[in-house]
N, C-alpha and C positions, 0 to 999 in steps of 0.2 A: 504493500500500500504506500509506504513512504517513498520507495524508489520510483514508483509510478508518479507520485506527486512532484518529486524533485525533477524528474526528466520531462514532465508534461510540456514545459515551454520549448523544449527541443523538438517535440513531436507535433504540437498543435499551435495554431495562431493565438495571439493574445495581445492585450493592450500594453502590458508592461512585462517584457520578457527578461528571463534570467538564465544564465548558463552555468555550467559546473565551475568554470574559472571564476566567475563573479562570486559564486557561493564561497569558494575557498578564500578569495581575497577578503570578502566582507566578514566571514565568520571566524577567521583565525588571526587574532591580534598578536599572539605570541606563538612561535613555532611549536612549542611542546604542548600547548593547550588546545588540542584539536579533537577532543572527545565530546560528542554532542548528545544532548537529550533530544529525542524525536517524539513527535505527537501527531495526532490526526483528529479532525473533527468534521462532521458529527460522528460520534461513536454511539449509535442508538440501535436497538434491536430492529430487525427487518419489519416487524409488525407495527412498531410505533412511529416509523419514519413519516408516514402520511399525516400524522396528527401534530407533528412538531414543525412549527413555523421557523424556517431557516432564514437568517439575515446576517449581514456582516457583523453587527455587534454581538449576536448570539454565537457565531462561529469564533469570534475573537475571545469571548469569555470562556468558551469550552477549550479552545486551543491552549490557553495558559493554565487550565485546571490540572492539578497534579494527577487526577484520575485518568486524564487523557494521555499521559506520558507513557512511553513504552520502555522505560528503564525504571528499576526499583530505586528511585532517587527522587526526593521531594524538592522541587525548585524553590519552595518557600524557605528552605534551610540554607540557601545560598543567594548569589546575585548573578544576574545575566551580564556577561561581558558583551555578547552580541547575540542576535537572533535573526531568523529569517522566516517569513510567512509566505507560502505559495498558495494563493487563492485560485479556485477553479469555479467557473460559472459566470453568468451575466451579472455584473455589478459595476459600480462606478469607481474609478481610480480615486476620486475625491473622498468618497466614503471610506475606502480602505486606508488612505493616508490619515484621515481624521481619527479613525479607530486606533491606529498604531500610535499616534501622538497622544491620544486620550489614555491609552493603557499605560504609557510611560509616565504621563503626568500624575495619574491617580496612584500608581504603584512605584513611585520613584525610588523607594528604599530597596526594591528588588532589582534595580538596574545600577550598574556602576556609573557614578556621576562624571567620571573623566573620559568616557566615550559617549559624547552626545549623539542623539538620533541613531541609536545602535540597532534598530530593527529594519532589516531590508525586506521589502515586499515585492511580490511578483503576481501578475494576474494572467491566467490562461482562460480563454473564452469557453473552452469545452469542458464541461463537468464530468466527473466519473460516471460510469453507467449506473443508472438507477437513482441518481441524486441531482438536485437542481443546483446546489453549490456545495463546495467542500474546501477544506484548507489543510495543508501539510505544514507542520511546524518543525523547525530545527533550532535548538537553542544551545549556545555555548555558555553553560551555567557552572559556577563554582560548586554547585550542589552535587555535581558528579563525583566529587571527592568521597562522598558517602559510600559509593559503590567500590571505589578503590580501597577504602579503609576496611570494608567487609572482606574483600579478597585477601588483603594483607593479614587480617586476623586469622582467617581460615588457613592461609599458607603457613603462618608462623606455628600454628597448632600442629599441622602435619609435618612441617620441616623439623620441629623439635623432636618428633618421634622417628624421623627419617622414613616416613611412610612413602612407599612407592619409589624411593630414591634410587634403589638398585637398578630399576629399569633404565634409568637415565645414565647413571655412571657406567653401566654395562655397555652402553652405546657410545661411550667416549666422552661424556660430559663431565665437568668437574663440579664439586660441591660449591666452589667459589662463585660459579656462574649463577647459582640460585641466590646466594647472598647478595651478589651484585644487582640482580634483577629486583630483589626486595628493596634494596637501598634506592634504586632508581624510582620505584613506585612511591616510596616514602617521600622522595624529593619532589615528585610530581604533586602529591597531596599538599606538601608545604607550599609549593608554588601557587596552587589554586587558592589556598588559604591567604597567602600574601596579597594576591590581587583582590580577594574578597574584602579584606580589611583596608585596602589602599583607598585614599581619598584624593580629591583634586588638589588639596593643600600640600599633600606629600609630593606631588609632581612639581608644584611651584617651588617648594623648598629646595628640591633637587636641582632645579634649573638655576635658582638663586645662588646656591653654593658653587655651581659650575662657573657662573659668571664672575663670582668673587675670586675664585682661584685664577681665572683667566686674567683678571685685572692685576692681581698680585704678581703673576708671572711677568 
């Protein structure tokens, strides 16, 4: 479902097109932070579809709902660095832009302040089969660190007992490779946390210090 939504602009005509290069450029502000939360709306049962009035505000509200995310990670526990919404169906570009602005203004604490206007939107005129309109969502949220923390805890518990390790060492791998991978993942979690806590003031202070050093030199 998600891949279909992401590639629909490549396959069908639309008012506001997006390609995979644009997605990568807009969604990855730092090279290591390229793990996304994905979602889709509307997620309703087949029988109740006809009774549910679909609109751009309704889709936007559903799209940011934790229940519509396809990863076991709650976006309310982190902040969005960037996000992308790919709408499908007949709708106005103006309404989509208004809703994207609206969601950022109303929920500003869930978006990092130092990347303004960080939601990219695309509109494809052709909706998915059986629906009048739909939206595919990709979010680069610091909340994804929850998922890595869980994996890390499970790994640590198994690695301590050396569970299944002989299968890997028997094929030529070294124990140190596992320790290094664990360290890499912990660094990634720390990096997500660092950007979650960062503020626009931190950025300005960093620039100010750099200028001061330049003048002193």
